[in-house]
C-alpha positions as a LaTeX table, in Angstrom:
\begin{tabular}{lrrr}
\hline
Residue & $x$ (\AA) & $y$ (\AA) & $z$ (\AA) \\
\hline
Met1 & $-6.70$ & 15.80 & $-0.82$ \\
Ala2 & $-3.55$ & 14.08 & 0.42 \\
Lys3 & $-2.02$ & 11.22 & $-1.48$ \\
Ile4 & $-0.11$ & 8.24 & $-0.14$ \\
Glu5 & 2.67 & 6.40 & $-1.95$ \\
Ile6 & 2.87 & 2.76 & $-0.89$ \\
Thr7 & 5.84 & 0.55 & $-1.77$ \\
Trp8 & 5.72 & $-3.24$ & $-1.45$ \\
Val9 & 9.04 & $-4.16$ & 0.22 \\
Lys10 & 8.59 & $-7.69$ & 1.60 \\
Ser11 & 7.24 & $-10.82$ & $-0.08$ \\
Ser12 & 3.84 & $-12.12$ & 0.95 \\
Ile13 & 4.95 & $-15.75$ & 0.66 \\
Gly14 & 4.30 & $-17.51$ & 3.96 \\
Tyr15 & 1.59 & $-15.07$ & 5.04 \\
Lys16 & $-2.16$ & $-15.65$ & 5.16 \\
Glu17 & $-4.20$ & $-15.61$ & 1.96 \\
Asp18 & $-6.19$ & $-12.54$ & 3.03 \\
Gln19 & $-2.95$ & $-10.55$ & 3.29 \\
Arg20 & $-1.94$ & $-11.66$ & $-0.22$ \\
Arg21 & $-5.35$ & $-10.55$ & $-1.52$ \\
Thr22 & $-4.94$ & $-7.19$ & 0.22 \\
Ile23 & $-1.60$ & $-6.66$ & $-1.56$ \\
Lys24 & $-3.32$ & $-7.38$ & $-4.90$ \\
Ala25 & $-6.26$ & $-5.13$ & $-4.01$ \\
Leu26 & $-3.87$ & $-2.25$ & $-3.34$ \\
Gly27 & $-2.78$ & $-2.58$ & $-6.98$ \\
Phe28 & 0.67 & $-4.11$ & $-6.67$ \\
Lys29 & 2.01 & $-6.15$ & $-9.58$ \\
Arg30 & 5.44 & $-7.10$ & $-8.24$ \\
Leu31 & 7.76 & $-6.74$ & $-5.28$ \\
Asn32 & 9.38 & $-3.30$ & $-4.89$ \\
Gly33 & 6.59 & $-1.75$ & $-6.94$ \\
Ser34 & 4.92 & 1.48 & $-5.85$ \\
Val35 & 1.35 & 2.74 & $-6.14$ \\
Ile36 & $-0.19$ & 6.11 & $-5.29$ \\
His37 & $-3.68$ & 6.35 & $-3.80$ \\
Glu38 & $-5.88$ & 9.06 & $-2.32$ \\
Asp39 & $-5.84$ & 8.93 & 1.47 \\
Ser40 & $-9.01$ & 7.43 & 2.98 \\
Ala41 & $-10.10$ & 5.40 & 5.97 \\
Val42 & $-10.60$ & 2.31 & 3.80 \\
Leu43 & $-7.07$ & 2.60 & 2.40 \\
Arg44 & $-5.60$ & 3.11 & 5.88 \\
Gly45 & $-7.31$ & $-0.09$ & 7.03 \\
Met46 & $-5.85$ & $-2.05$ & 4.12 \\
Ile47 & $-2.38$ & $-0.64$ & 4.82 \\
Asn48 & $-2.72$ & $-1.51$ & 8.50 \\
Lys49 & $-3.44$ & $-5.13$ & 7.59 \\
Val50 & $-0.18$ & $-5.47$ & 5.60 \\
Arg51 & 1.94 & $-2.84$ & 7.39 \\
His52 & 4.76 & $-5.37$ & 7.86 \\
Leu53 & 5.00 & $-5.84$ & 4.06 \\
Val54 & 4.85 & $-2.24$ & 2.84 \\
Lys55 & 6.48 & 1.17 & 3.27 \\
Ile56 & 4.28 & 4.28 & 3.33 \\
Glu57 & 5.12 & 7.85 & 2.29 \\
Glu58 & 2.73 & 10.76 & 2.54 \\
Lys59 & 2.72 & 12.96 & $-0.56$ \\
Thr60 & 1.77 & 16.60 & $-0.21$ \\
Asp61 & $-0.15$ & 18.47 & $-2.86$ \\
Glu62 & 2.42 & 20.54 & $-4.70$ \\
Ala63 & 1.75 & 23.86 & $-6.46$ \\
Arg64 & $-0.66$ & 23.41 & $-9.32$ \\
\hline
\end{tabular}
């Protein structure tokens, strides 16, 4: 299954509380941190909510 690397690039200060909670739910600890998740519809919805705060990179499955 495809993986997605998400990097938090913009502060959530000044944005709504639900967007701050979404950043935390994605697993971010601090600004400029990255997390890797399995691609899913739920994850895509969370990313869509905070798309102005994060950068997304698709990771391909490399040779195992």
